[in-house]
One Martini backbone bead per residue (centre of mass of N, CA, C, O) as a GRO file, in nm:
protein
  103
    1MET     BB    1   1.974   1.572  -0.823
    2ARG     BB    2   2.302   1.570  -0.770
    3SER     BB    3   2.584   1.692  -0.857
    4LEU     BB    4   2.916   1.669  -0.862
    5SER     BB    5   2.975   1.956  -0.770
    6ASP     BB    6   2.802   1.943  -0.516
    7VAL     BB    7   2.981   1.723  -0.380
    8CYS     BB    8   3.289   1.842  -0.427
    9THR     BB    9   3.195   2.135  -0.334
   10ARG     BB   10   3.377   2.271  -0.052
   11SER     BB   11   3.397   2.421   0.270
   12ILE     BB   12   3.665   2.434   0.519
   13LYS     BB   13   3.713   2.500   0.849
   14VAL     BB   14   4.045   2.582   1.003
   15GLU     BB   15   4.097   2.795   1.222
   16GLY     BB   16   3.940   3.014   1.017
   17LYS     BB   17   4.034   2.851   0.761
   18ASP     BB   18   4.073   2.739   0.441
   19ALA     BB   19   4.117   2.404   0.352
   20ILE     BB   20   3.926   2.436   0.097
   21SER     BB   21   3.970   2.572  -0.218
   22ASP     BB   22   3.915   2.687  -0.532
   23ILE     BB   23   4.217   2.724  -0.532
   24VAL     BB   24   4.474   2.501  -0.636
   25VAL     BB   25   4.798   2.424  -0.569
   26VAL     BB   26   4.996   2.201  -0.657
   27GLY     BB   27   5.206   2.107  -0.371
   28GLU     BB   28   5.035   2.305  -0.196
   29PRO     BB   29   4.922   2.428   0.079
   30ASP     BB   30   4.682   2.649   0.196
   31PHE     BB   31   4.835   2.611   0.463
   32GLU     BB   32   5.047   2.620   0.706
   33GLY     BB   33   5.046   2.295   0.855
   34GLN     BB   34   4.806   2.126   0.757
   35ILE     BB   35   4.893   1.821   0.801
   36PHE     BB   36   4.849   1.842   1.128
   37ALA     BB   37   4.536   1.809   1.136
   38ALA     BB   38   4.522   1.484   1.120
   39GLU     BB   39   4.629   1.443   1.437
   40LYS     BB   40   4.345   1.309   1.539
   41GLU     BB   41   4.137   1.094   1.731
   42HIS     BB   42   3.882   1.109   1.538
   43ASN     BB   43   4.013   0.962   1.301
   44VAL     BB   44   4.030   0.688   1.431
   45SER     BB   45   3.722   0.646   1.489
   46PHE     BB   46   3.621   0.688   1.206
   47PHE     BB   47   3.761   0.446   1.080
   48LYS     BB   48   3.650   0.222   1.263
   49GLN     BB   49   3.341   0.290   1.203
   50PHE     BB   50   3.366   0.285   0.875
   51HIS     BB   51   3.616   0.164   0.715
   52LEU     BB   52   3.672  -0.106   0.839
   53PRO     BB   53   3.393  -0.257   0.798
   54MET     BB   54   3.426  -0.242   0.484
   55ILE     BB   55   3.683  -0.410   0.451
   56GLN     BB   56   3.583  -0.664   0.598
   57MET     BB   57   3.329  -0.703   0.403
   58ALA     BB   58   3.534  -0.751   0.149
   59GLY     BB   59   3.761  -0.966   0.265
   60ILE     BB   60   3.982  -0.800   0.397
   61VAL     BB   61   4.312  -0.818   0.546
   62PRO     BB   62   4.465  -0.561   0.668
   63ASP     BB   63   4.751  -0.696   0.777
   64SER     BB   64   4.783  -0.817   0.439
   65ALA     BB   65   4.789  -0.546   0.307
   66THR     BB   66   4.796  -0.326   0.024
   67ILE     BB   67   4.802   0.028   0.007
   68LEU     BB   68   4.623   0.275  -0.203
   69GLU     BB   69   4.625   0.627  -0.165
   70LEU     BB   70   4.405   0.859  -0.318
   71GLY     BB   71   4.431   1.208  -0.247
   72SER     BB   72   4.298   1.561  -0.130
   73GLY     BB   73   4.394   1.619   0.172
   74ILE     BB   74   4.519   1.614   0.522
   75GLY     BB   75   4.552   1.298   0.630
   76GLN     BB   76   4.316   1.151   0.791
   77LEU     BB   77   4.307   0.853   0.663
   78SER     BB   78   4.598   0.778   0.717
   79TYR     BB   79   4.607   0.824   1.026
   80GLY     BB   80   4.372   0.626   1.097
   81THR     BB   81   4.482   0.370   0.970
   82LEU     BB   82   4.775   0.356   1.106
   83GLN     BB   83   4.645   0.347   1.401
   84THR     BB   84   4.485   0.070   1.346
   85ILE     BB   85   4.682  -0.056   1.116
   86THR     BB   86   4.923  -0.314   0.967
   87PRO     BB   87   5.026  -0.303   0.672
   88ILE     BB   88   5.253  -0.415   0.453
   89GLY     BB   89   5.151  -0.158   0.273
   90TYR     BB   90   5.184   0.217   0.221
   91VAL     BB   91   5.047   0.428  -0.026
   92ALA     BB   92   5.060   0.783  -0.064
   93THR     BB   93   4.883   1.035  -0.248
   94ASP     BB   94   4.923   1.395  -0.276
   95VAL     BB   95   4.916   1.746  -0.281
   96PHE     BB   96   5.107   1.689  -0.016
   97PRO     BB   97   5.435   1.619   0.034
   98SER     BB   98   5.426   1.595   0.342
   99LEU     BB   99   5.278   1.336   0.363
  100VAL     BB  100   5.487   1.145   0.226
  101GLU     BB  101   5.713   1.215   0.433
  102LYS     BB  102   5.561   1.125   0.686
  103LEU     BB  103   5.526   0.816   0.584
   0.00000   0.00000   0.00000
């Protein structure tokens, strides 16, 4: 059985740089411009294929929902969500203030 640290500890490379580091300073991206890595079409496809069906199976009508997203990534889920559905309200909080500003 895997431990929580095995599941949560990972290293992702974006353009040869660590996107998720072992040391994270809250409020600062790991590298300049990191938030813009979220704006990729595959994030929309991923949301439609995996997240949207789960939302619908739970009986939630996405366009009449208010969504609170608590994350610590680069905005991929937010981008995929908002390019696919138009909820009544969407609040995202993240370790990157530029994500909140962008939304």
